[in-house]
C-alpha positions, 0 to 999 in steps of 0.5 A, a space after each residue: 541467458 535467453 530473452 525469457 530468462 531476462 524477462 523473468 529476472 526483470 519481473 522478479 526485480 520489480 516484484 521484489 521492489 514493489 513488495 518492499 514498498 507495500 510492506 513499508 507503506 503498511 508500517 506507515 499506515 499503522 502509525 497514521 493519525 486516524 483521529 479525523 475518523 472520530 470527528 466524522 463519527 461525531 458529525 454523523 458522517 459515515 464511510 458511505 460518503 467516501 
């Protein structure tokens, strides 16, 4: 295995690990509590402040 193949193997390994973390976070975000946004709306605070 030459250095180019080794590099590609390393890149794929980290890409796959990163993709897994992204998918896990997406699932977490679906369960996140977003009730504070309701309070912001009631107070008249919009997304432009963030």
